[in-house]
C-alpha positions in Angstrom: 204.9 91.1 156.6 205.8 88.5 154.0 208.4 87.1 156.3 205.8 86.6 159.1 203.5 84.8 156.5 206.4 82.4 155.6 207.2 81.8 159.3 203.5 80.9 160.0 203.4 78.5 157.0 206.7 76.9 158.2 205.3 76.4 161.7 202.1 74.9 160.4 204.1 72.6 158.1 206.3 71.5 161.0 203.2 70.8 163.1 201.6 68.7 160.4 204.9 66.8 159.9 205.0 66.0 163.6 201.5 64.7 163.5 202.3 62.4 160.6 205.5 61.1 162.3 203.6 60.5 165.6 201.1 58.3 163.8 203.9 56.3 162.1 205.9 55.9 165.3 202.9 54.8 167.5 202.1 52.0 164.9 198.6 53.2 164.3 197.3 52.2 160.9 194.9 54.7 159.5 192.1 53.6 157.2 192.5 55.3 153.8 190.3 58.3 153.2 188.9 58.5 156.7 191.6 60.4 158.5 190.9 58.6 161.8 192.5 55.6 163.3 191.0 52.5 161.9 192.7 49.2 162.6 195.3 48.7 165.3 197.2 45.4 165.6 199.0 45.3 168.9 201.6 42.7 167.8 202.3 44.6 164.5 200.6 42.3 162.1 201.3 38.6 161.4 203.4 37.8 164.4 202.5 34.2 165.6 205.2 34.2 168.3 203.4 37.0 170.3 199.8 37.1 171.4 198.3 40.3 170.1 194.9 41.9 169.6 193.0 43.7 166.9 190.1 45.9 168.1 190.0 44.0 171.4 189.9 40.6 169.7 192.8 38.5 171.0 194.9 36.0 169.1 193.9 32.5 170.3 194.6 28.8 169.9 192.1 26.8 167.9 193.7 23.6 169.1 197.1 22.5 170.4 198.8 23.3 167.1 196.7 25.9 165.2 196.7 29.6 166.1 194.1 32.1 165.0 196.2 35.3 164.4 194.1 38.5 164.3 195.3 41.0 161.7 193.9 44.1 160.2 193.1 42.1 157.0 191.1 39.6 159.1 191.8 36.5 161.2 194.4 34.0 159.7 195.1 30.4 160.6 198.7 29.6 161.4 200.1 26.1 162.2 202.6 26.4 165.0 205.6 24.0 164.6 206.0 23.6 168.4 202.4 23.8 169.4 200.1 26.7 170.3 199.9 28.0 173.9 198.1 31.1 175.3 197.4 32.7 172.0 200.9 32.4 170.5 203.1 29.8 169.0 205.2 28.0 171.7 208.9 28.4 171.5 211.0 25.2 171.0 212.2 23.5 174.1 215.9 23.9 174.8 217.7 21.3 176.8 220.1 22.9 179.2 223.0 20.8 180.5 223.4 21.4 184.2 226.9 21.3 185.5 227.5 18.8 188.3 228.5 20.6 191.5 232.2 20.2 192.3 232.6 18.1 195.4 234.9 19.3 198.1 238.2 17.3 197.8 238.3 16.9 201.6 234.8 15.3 201.5 235.9 12.9 198.8 238.9 11.9 200.9 236.8 11.3 204.0 234.3 9.1 202.0 237.2 7.1 200.4 238.9 6.6 203.8 235.6 5.4 205.3 235.1 2.9 202.5 238.7 1.6 202.8 238.2 1.1 206.6 234.9 -0.8 206.0 236.6 -3.1 203.5 239.5 -3.8 206.0 237.0 -4.5 208.8 235.2 -7.0 206.6 238.5 -8.7 205.7 239.5 -8.9 209.4 236.1 -10.5 210.3 236.4 -13.0 207.5 240.0 -13.9 208.6 238.9 -14.3 212.2 235.9 -16.5 211.2 238.2 -18.6 209.0 240.7 -19.1 211.9 237.9 -20.0 214.3 236.6 -22.6 211.8 240.1 -24.0 211.4 240.6 -24.3 215.2 237.2 -26.0 215.6 238.1 -28.5 212.9 241.3 -29.3 214.7 239.4 -29.7 217.9 236.8 -31.9 216.1 239.5 -34.1 214.7 240.8 -34.7 218.2 237.2 -35.4 219.3 237.0 -38.3 216.8 238.8 -40.4 219.4 235.8 -42.2 221.0 237.2 -41.9 224.5 237.2 -38.1 224.5 234.2 -37.5 222.3 231.4 -36.1 224.7 233.7 -33.7 226.6 235.7 -32.6 223.5 232.7 -31.9 221.4 231.2 -29.7 224.1 234.5 -27.8 224.6 235.1 -27.4 220.9 231.7 -25.9 220.4 232.3 -23.5 223.3 235.7 -22.5 221.9 234.3 -21.9 218.5 231.4 -19.8 219.8 233.8 -17.7 221.9 236.1 -17.2 219.1 233.4 -16.1 216.6 231.9 -13.8 219.3 235.3 -12.0 219.4 235.3 -11.6 215.6 
């Protein structure tokens, strides 16, 4: 009989121990001497980086830098170094360097070839225009002879216009 009595006491002790552990694990703070849950702080106390609540009163921002953190000891002001947003201190901004996308080598070659061809075409046009101007100057020098002036000038202008049109 005494063995059954010890077993009953052991079972009751284990049950009470489990209740005590459950209260500790769940984070419930019990008011002393009352035996019932008193104050529950959802963010575990003074935790300005997380918005929490005590007895349905949320942490909130007084202004853009000051947080009113609710705790079981009462509300406490906290100045957030990076500003206050949505009832918690804002995290510092982190700059992330984005990698530039690697360009396809074939695309690079195509663009470079197109640019080279454009430059060559511009050079050819300039050479052609220079040659036309030289030819027109030669023609104009011949036209300085008064006898040939009217016909020569007309012909020189026509030659120059045709030449430049081909450029």
